[in-house]
N, C-alpha and C positions, 0 to 999 in steps of 0.2 A: 909417866905422869902427864896428866893433861892440865892445862891452865885455861881459864875463861875469865875475861875481863868484863865486868858488869858495872857500868856507871863509874868507872875508875877504881873499883875494888877488885882484887884478884881472888878468884875462887880456884882452888887447886883440887886435884883428884889424884891422890898418890897411888891408888889401886888400879887406875885405868878403867874402872867401871863407871858408868854414867849415872848411877842412882845415888851415890854418896859423894858429897863435895865438902871442902873445908874452907872456912872464911876466917882469917885472922884479923882481929881488930885490937891493936895494941898488944896487951898481954893475954887477951882472951882468944880462945879458938872455938869456933862454932862448927859443928858437923851436922849435915842434913841434906835434904834434897834441894835442887835448884829453886823450886817454888818456895820452900821454907826459908832459905837464905835470902832470897829476893825480898820476901816479906819483912824479914828482920832488918835488912838494909833500909827499906822504906820507913819502917817504924822508928829506927834510931835517927834517921834524917829528920823526920817530923818532930822528934823530941829535941833536936838540935844538939845531940851529944856526939855525933860523928863529925870528924873534921871534913871539910869539903874534899871531894876526890881530887887526886892529882891529875893534871892534864896529861894526856898521852902524847908522847913524841913519836910521830910516825917517821920511819925511815923511808926515803924515797928511792932506794936501790943503791947499788954499789957506785962509789965515786971513782972515777978514773983519773 
């Protein structure tokens, strides 16, 4: 399975193929191409119905 983070939203690819991705928003699950899901994210953000994306916490490597 592959994961892609786009503007704080996680797109998953359970089949390992790059032409179909899944976006889960609350109880809804959207399936489509990356282009299509990016458009949906922008559309829902413009409408103001998506919560703001969570900030990503980057790990800076192993702590000794």
